[in-house]
C-alpha positions in Angstrom: 100.3 124.6 60.2 100.1 122.9 63.6 98.7 119.4 63.8 95.4 119.1 65.7 95.2 116.5 68.4 92.2 114.5 69.5 91.7 112.1 72.4 92.0 108.4 71.4 89.4 107.3 73.9 85.7 108.3 74.4 86.3 110.4 77.5 86.6 114.0 76.3 87.2 115.8 79.5 90.4 116.7 81.2 89.9 114.6 84.3 92.4 112.8 86.6 91.9 109.5 84.8 92.4 111.1 81.3 95.9 112.6 81.6 98.0 112.4 78.5 101.4 113.3 77.2 102.6 114.0 73.6 104.4 111.4 71.6 106.0 111.5 68.2 105.5 108.4 66.0 108.1 107.1 63.5 105.7 108.4 60.8 106.3 111.9 62.2 102.8 112.3 63.6 102.2 113.7 67.1 99.6 111.9 69.2 98.4 111.5 72.8 99.7 108.7 75.0 97.7 108.1 78.2 99.7 108.3 81.4 98.9 106.2 84.5 98.2 107.8 87.8 101.1 108.3 90.2 101.0 106.0 93.2 101.9 106.6 96.8 104.0 104.4 99.1 102.0 102.6 101.8 101.8 104.1 105.3 103.0 102.4 108.4 100.6 99.9 110.1 101.3 101.3 113.5 99.1 104.3 112.8 101.3 106.7 114.8 104.1 107.5 112.3 103.1 110.2 109.8 105.3 109.3 106.8 105.4 106.6 104.2 107.3 103.4 104.4 110.8 103.3 103.1 111.9 100.4 100.8 108.5 99.8 99.4 107.8 101.2 95.9 105.4 104.0 95.3 102.9 102.3 92.9 99.1 102.0 92.4 97.3 99.5 94.7 96.8 96.9 92.1 100.5 96.8 91.2 101.4 96.8 94.9 99.5 93.6 95.4 101.9 91.8 93.0 105.0 93.3 94.5 107.1 91.8 97.3 106.6 94.1 100.3 108.7 92.3 102.9 112.0 93.4 104.2 114.6 91.2 106.0 113.6 92.1 109.5 110.6 91.7 111.9 107.5 93.6 110.6 109.5 94.7 107.5 107.3 96.3 104.9 104.5 97.1 107.3 106.0 99.1 110.2 108.9 101.5 110.6 112.1 100.2 112.1 111.9 102.8 114.8 108.4 101.6 115.8 109.6 98.0 115.9 112.6 99.0 118.1 110.3 101.0 120.4 107.9 98.1 120.8 110.7 95.6 121.6 112.1 98.0 124.2 108.6 98.5 125.6 107.9 94.8 125.9 111.3 94.3 127.5 110.7 97.0 130.1 107.2 95.6 130.9 108.8 92.1 131.5 111.5 93.7 133.7 108.8 95.5 135.7 106.9 92.2 136.2 110.0 90.5 137.6 110.8 93.4 139.9 107.3 93.4 141.2 107.6 89.6 142.0 110.9 90.2 143.8 109.4 93.0 145.8 106.4 90.9 146.7 108.6 88.0 147.9 110.7 90.4 150.0 107.6 91.9 151.6 106.3 88.4 152.4 109.6 87.4 153.9 109.6 90.7 156.0 106.1 89.8 157.3 107.2 86.3 158.2 110.0 87.6 160.4 
């Protein structure tokens, strides 16, 4: 005859927080072990990239608070490397554009003076 199983906690419905797996004890009994919910890796802070961050574990939020989320680069653990690279290039190009505008302005003033 098959052994009947009952939940070990008060919640008697098959909800997302009440998922179980079967486990066999040393005394050859089968009983339920409660499984934890599966976590997701955090998303990028830039808000543009669709995927999840690489190098940060996929765990529940409470466990994620305890983990080290930093990587050995600028904005590591919060933004994609591609986004950081893009922002650095963007900032460099803006600075270059400012210097070019200054040079053009001084050339135009020198042309007026002549």
